[in-house]
N, C-alpha and C positions, 0 to 999 in steps of 0.2 A: 497729515490729514487735518482737515478743518471742518467745523460745523458751519456750513454755508447756508445763508438764507437766500432762497431763490424766489423771486417775485415774477409771477406770470398771471396775467388777467386778474390782478388784484388778490391772488391767492399767495399766502406766505407759507413756505414749508421749510423744514430744517432737515438736511441730509448730511451725512458724514461723507463729504466729497473732497477730492484733492485738487489743488491748483497745479497746473504744469506750465512752466515758462519755456517758450521757444524763441530763440534769437532769429533775426531776419535771415532768410535764405536757408534755414535749417529744415530738415525733413521731419514732418510729423508722422506721416505714413509713407510706406514705400511699396509701389506696385509689385505684386508677386510674393510679398512676404506673408507670413502667417497672420491671420486676422487679429491675434491677440485677444485679450479678455476685456477690452474697454473701447469706448468711443469718446469723442470729445465735443463739448459745446463751447464755441468760441465766446469768450467774455470780452476781450478787447483785441484790436489788431485785425489784420486781414490775411487770408491764405489764398493760394491758387491750387486748383485740382487739375492735374495733367495725366494724360495717358500716352503710352508709347504707340498706340494705334495711329497710323497716318490719317491726318484729317480730323482727329478727335479735338473738340473744342477745349479751350482752357477756361475753367469756371472760377470766378472770383467769389469768395464768401467772406462774411464779416460777423460782427457781434450778433449773437442769437442764433446763428446757423450752427449746424452740427456736421461732423465728418467721421467717417469710419463706422457708421451705424450698420450699413448693409453687410460688410464682412463680419463685424462683431456678432450680430444677431443671427446671421445665416451660417456662420462657422466656416466660410470659404476664405481663400486668400484675398489680399487686397487687390482690387481691380484698377486702382489709380494711385498715383503719388500725390500727397498733400504737402505743399511747401509754404513756409511762412513768408509772406510778402513784406511784412513788417515784423517788429517784435510782437509776439502774441502771448496772451494769457488765456489758457483754456481750462475748462472744468472737465476732469476725467470722470466718466461714469462707467463703473464696472458692470459687466453683463448681469451679475447676480443682484445688482442694485436697481435694475430696471423695474422690477415689480414694485419695489418700494416707491420709486419715483412715480409710477402710475397711481398707486394708492393715495399718495399725498398731493400730487399735482397732475391730474389727468390731462389738462391742456398741453403740457409739454409733449406727452406721448401722442396726442391727437395732432399736434403740429407736425410731428415726424410722419405720422401715418398719412395725413393729407398731402404733405410734400411728396411722399412716395407715390400716392395715387396720381398726382399731377405728373410726376416724372414717368410713371408707367404709361400714361396715355400718350405722352410725347414719344416715348421709345417704341410703343406699338406702331405709331405712324411711321417712325423712322425705319423700323425693321421691315414694314410692308413696302415702303418706298425702295429700300435697298434690294429686297428680294424680287419685287415685280416691276421696278422702275416706275412706280406710280403710287398714288395715295388716294384713298377714298375721300369723298366730300361728305361731311357729317350732315346729311340731309335726309328727311323721311323718305324722299323719292328713292333713295338707295335701297330701301327695304324691298322694293319691287324687284330690283336686280338680284338681290339675295334669293328671293322666291323663285325667279326664273332660272337661276343657276341650279338650284336643287331640283326644280321641276324637270329640267332637261337632263339632269344626271340620274333621274329615276328615283330620287329620294323624296317620296311623297310626303312623309311626316313633316320635315322642316319646311317644305314648300308650302303646304297648307297653312302652317302657323305663320309664315312670313307674309303670305298673301293676306291673311286676316289682319295682321298688324299694319300692313300698308294701307288697307282699306280704312282702318281705324284712324291712322295718322293723316291720310290724304283722301278723304271721302269724295272730293271733287278733283282728284289728281289726273294727270295725263293718261294713266294706265288703269283707271278705275274699272272700266267695262271689261277689259281683259282679265284683271285680277278677280273680279266677281265670277266670271265664267269659269276660270280655272279653279277657284276656291270651291264653288258648288260642285264641279265635276269630280274633284279629288277628295273632298271632305269625307265621303262615305267609305273611301278606301284607306283612310289614315287612322293612326292612333294618337294624333296630335291632341294635346290636353292643355289645360290651364291657359286658355286664350286671354283670360282676365285674372288679375290678382285675386287671391282668396285670403280668408282669415286663418287658414290652416297653418299650424306651426311646422308641420312636416308634409312635404309633397312627394309623390311617387311618379317618376317619369319612365315610360317604356324606352327600351333601346332605340336610338335613332330619332327620337322626338326632340324638338327644339325647346329650350328653356327660355331663351330670349334671342332676339336678332340684333345685329349691329344697327345703330341709328334709331333703335326703339327707345322710347322713354321708359323710365322705371326706377324705383328706388329700393328694390329688394336685393339683399346680399344673400348668398347661399353657402351653407356648410355641408359638405358631402358626408352623409352618414353611411351610405353603402353605394357601391358602384363606382363608375368613372365618368368623367365629363370631358369632352374636347372643346377647346376654345379656338375658334376659327375666324378668318376674315375672307371676304370675297372681293377681289380686285381684278378688273379686266378679265372677267370670266374665269378666274383661277381661284382655287381655295388654298389658303395658307393655314396650316395647323400651328397655332402659336403655342399650345400646351395641351397635354393630356393630364388631367387632375384626378387624384385618387382620394380615398377615404380620409377625412380629416382636413382636406384642403378647403380654402375659401375661394369664392369667385363672385363677381358682380359688385365688389366693394367700391369701385371707382364711381359708378353711378350713384351709389348711396352717399359717398363722402363728398363728391363734387356736384351732385345734382345736375348732371349732364347726360345726354343720350349715351346708350351703350356703345362702346368702342369696338366690340367684337361680338360674334355669335357664340352661344353656348348650346351644345347638343349632347344628349345622353349617349355616351360611348358604350355603355352597358345599361341594363335596368338600374335606375338610381332612386335612392331615397335621400331627399335633401331637406335640411332644416332651413327655414326661411327667417331671415333677420331683416325687419323693416326699420324705418327711421325711429319709430317710437320705441320698439323693444331694443334697438341698438343703443339709444341714449340711456335706457335703463340698465342695460348690461355693462356699459362703459363705467357707470358710476358705482356699480355693485360687484362687478366681476373683473378684477384687474387681470386675471389670467386670460380673458378673452382679448383684451387689448394687447397683452404680451404676445399671445399666439398670432394675432393679426399682424403685429410688427414683424415677427419672425417669418410668417408666410410671405409678406410683401418683400422682405429683405431677400428671401430665397428667390422670389420671382424676379426681382430687379437684378440680382446677380446673374441669373440665367439669361436675362435679356442682354446684359452687358456681354456675356459670353456669346450670345447669338449674333451680336454685331461682328464678331470675328468670323463666325460661320458665313454670314452674308457676304463677307469680303472674299471668300474663297470662290474662285471662278469655275474650277473643274467640278461638274455635277457629282461624280463618283467620290471625289475627295470631300465634297460637302456632306454627302450621306455618311461617310465614315466619321467625319468630325461630329456630325449630329448624334451618332451612336455614342461617341466618346462623351458628349455632353450629358447623355442620360446616366452614364457611370458617375460623372463628376457631380451631378445633382445629389447623388446618394453618397458623395464623399468617398467613393471607392478609389483607392490609389492603385498603382500598377500591380495587378495580381500575379500569381504564379502562372508561368506560360501554359498555354493550352486550357486555361480555365474557361468553361463554357457558360453561356447565359442565354436564356430565352426571354424575348420581349413579347408584349401583348399587342404590338402593332405590326402591320404588314409593310412590305417594301413600298407600295404606293403611299401609305400613311407617312413613312419616313421621307419620301420624296416631297410630299406636301409640306412637311415640317420645314424642309429646306427651301421651299418656295420655287421648286423646279417646275417650269411650265408644263402643262399636261401633254403638249405635243412633243416634249423632249423626254418625258418620263420613261417611255418604253425602252429606249436605247440605254438610258442611264441606269435603269434597274437591272437590265441584262448584264451590263458591264460590271455593275456593283456586285452582283451575285457570282460573276466569273472571276473577279479579282480580289475581293475582300474575303477575310476569314469568316464568312457567314454562309448560311444556307436556309432553306425554308423548313419550318417545323411541319408536323403533320397537319396542323390547323392553318398553315399558310402564313404564319407570323415569322418575324426575323429571329433566327437562332445563331448566336455568335459562337464560333468554335474556339476562338482565341482572343480573350478580352485584352490581354497584355498587348497584342499586336495592334488592336484597334486604338488603344490609348497612345501607343508610341507613334503610330502613323499619323494620328490626328495632331499630336504635338509638333511633328515635323511639318505638316501642312501649314499650321498657324505660324510657325517660325519663319516661313517664307514670306509672310505678309509684311514683316518689319525690316 
């Protein structure tokens, strides 16, 4: 162990960190292995990050870059191998040292978080493209398409909100007159709220209302105090559910950290109470509450790991197999290993929700759901949600489907 002085943005800190030497072509991290209790900051030399998934790019990293943060902070297995391209000297940071690192040098943690936010935006686009063979264009005009989708789907609350945001962003846009008419017609029937930012620290959203739309500008991040929120994208008149977030989860951090339009929609999946974090109070919290930055890093790590895992799901062609694998992913997020056979589990989403998570087109969902209910160890609960009768079989089947990809 060494007391190492680390300089970042003119800040000098002293942490008891260890240096680790890796010879050229040696493995620093191995895909599939346990995450371990540390990640590495490259001090000298270069490394390459590779995955066994066909077509996965090889990423080259060098001094100042970090590897292994996502598995270390999320507690999941390594999703890539990291190999020394040259002789490498790396600084090992143990998981329990991260809070101390934040307290003494916040810029290091913010670099990690901003890198994560950028990568998440890229992966969101890649997942959407893989699932629906298309990608949305980050334009305010797209907000109108979001509004029309929910309008035609009978979802008045998100439609009204999106029409308003389109009119705000494009007051002289191509669809202004249509948007005005639909907004005025539907507004009285909706529970849509918070069309404009407020100074409230906590906001309450009724079930089904939109918190923000993709391509909308905004710099608020939210922390769920109560309820659930679904994160979605609309592409080619299809809705893809990227995630269903629960109490304690963050969302909206990419717009806050990158100052770019929203990359997805956020809709209250249940009645929600949300803490609002804007740029001003975020900066204050970062400097005074290291636990916030640590929690944000963990949350982003878990989300990035899930996105990496969803890339495997997107590569599965059979719709029923995709739905089974997506169920397995829900277990894996909770770090549930293969349970005792016949262990049951009830989820709070429906088969159509599950099909949307997989990006199965709406015109294919009916047959896929019927086959899924007939072949998988699942059934409908009394409330119409997915009830798994044999968790072990789901996990084993999903592992088999993924193995066929490689």
